[in-house]
N, C-alpha and C positions, 0 to 999 in steps of 0.2 A: 548439572548439564543444561546448557541453553539449547533450546530447539526453536527453529524458525518455522512457523506454520504457514509457509508461503513458497510457491514455486518460482517466484519472481527472481530472475537473474540479477536485476538491479538491486533488490534488497540484499541478496547474498553478497554482492560486490561491496555495498556500502557497509554492511556489518564487518566484513573482512577488512576493509579499509580502516575501520575504527578500532581494529585489534581484537574483536570478539572471536572466541572459539565456540563453534556451534555445529549442530546437525540440522538437516533440512527434512521436515516431514510435512508436505503440503496438506492443507485442509481442503476437503471437497464439500462445499455447502452451496445452497442456492444463494445468489447474490442480488436478487431482485429487491428493489425498495418497496416499502409498504405505502399504501395510499396516504398522502399527506405527510409523509415522514420528513422531518427536517434533515438536511444533508449531513450536519454534524452527528445527529443521532444515528443516521444511517450507517456512516462509516465506523462509528464506535461500536454499534451493534454487530456489524460484520466482523470487525477485528476481534471482539470478545468471543463471538461464536466460533471463529476459526481457532483461536487459542484454546478455548474450552473443549472443542471437539478433538483436537490433537492431544491435549493433556489426557482426556478420558481414554482415548485409544491407546496411547503409550502406557498408561497405568494398567489397562486391562492386559496388554501384551506382556508386561513385566510380571504381573501376577500369574499369568498362565504359564510362563516359562522363565523362572528366576535366573536361568543361566544366560539369558540374552544380555547384550550390552545395555539394554534398557532397564536393567534391574534397579537403577537409581530412581526410577519412577516410584518405587515402593517407599521412598523416604522423601525428605524435604528438598532434595537436591535437583529435582526436575523443575525447570523454568521454561515455560512456553511463551513465545512472543508471536502475537498475531497483529496484522496490519491490513488496512484497506484504504486505498486512495481514490478520490473522485475529483472531477472538475465540475465547478458550478458556475453557471452564468444565467442571469435573469431568473434565478431560483430553480432552474432546471439542472438535474444531475446528468452529467455526461460520463458514462462508463466507457468501456472498450467498444469500439465500433463493430457493428455486425458484419459490415462489408465495405467495399470501397465507396459506395454511394453514401453510406452512413458517415464514414470518415470525412468525406467532402462536406457533408452537412455540418458536422461539428466544427471543422476548420473555418468554414464561412461564418459561423456564429462567433468564433473567437477573433476573427480578423478585425484589426483596428480598435480593439476594445480591451478592457481589463476584466479578468475573471479570477475566481478563487480556486485554489487547489487545497483540498482538505484531506488529511490523513488521520484516520482513527488508529490508535495503538492500544493494545491490551497485553498485559503480562499476567500469566496465570501460574500459581504455584499450588502446593497442596494446602496451604493455609490462607491464601489471599488472592484477590484479583484486583489489579490496578488498571484503570482505563483513562485515556486522555485523547485530545485531538490537537492537531497543529493546522493553522490556516495561513496560507501565503497568497498574496495578490500578485498576479502575473499580467504584465502589459504586453499585448501583441501589436506589431506593426500591421498595416493593411497589406494583405497578400492577395495576389490575383488568382483567378481560376486556373490559369496556366501553371502557376507556382504550386497551387494545391494539387493539381493533377500529377505534376512531376514528383512531388513529395510522396504522394500515395503510391506511385509506381515503385518507389524504393522499398516498400513494405514496412517501413519503420513505424507508421502510425497504427498498425493493425492490432497490436496487443497492448496499447497504451490508453489509459483513461484520458478522454479528451482528444484522442487521436494525434498526440504529438509527444516528442521526447525532448525536454529542455537540454539534455546532455548530448543530443544528437544533431541532426541537420536543422531542426527547428530553432536552434540557438540563434540563428541569423535573424529571426523575427522577434526576438524578445529583448527589448532595450533595457528593461528594468523589472525588478521584482521587489516586493516589500514583504520581508519575512525570511523563513528558512529555505535556502536553496535546495538542501537535501530532501526537504519535504516534497518539493516538486518532482524530484527524481523518483521518490517513492517511499522514503523512510526518514523521518526527522530524527537524526542521530542524537542530538542533545536531549530531546524529549525521551527517547528510548533509554538513554543512559540514566536519566533521572529516575525513570520508572524502575529500571533494573536495580538501581541502588536502593530504592525503596523496599524491594523485596528482601533485602539483607537485614532490615531492621527488626 
């Protein structure tokens, strides 16, 4: 059984689009970066912690009540996928905005520049843990304060790393990317597929 350790609707949609059958059990862990932590190390650490936390929780549930649908956690069939995405510019990690002012700050930073989107991915089973990261460069057009304010008013930026959604209204400001498009949406499907295949070996 494949379990997605994320509440992200975008990750659910992408996994479904790619033909995976899975359940969703979000992880609830602190997502603060550690002092001086490299952005790639940061997202990989969070992805791994999410996957390990959910794997441990489902294993305990199955052990406590073998009649539950999670009884497969008692053998090697449980596979938990964790992921975390962040936006990086000038070495600074841009997570989800705290409020409208924070979203505006992030969008002004991105305006007219190229930034990186980094997703850490972790796959945890009873016998192994696989982790990796995907990096995509994203070019933004210059956007005005009025455009930023109108975009924030739609509410779209508020639950997105870097305060934008490439698959949403922000698409009009992104003339090119270098790398995996799905990584920018929130889940690099080719990388995920490779890691999941690795668990079958």
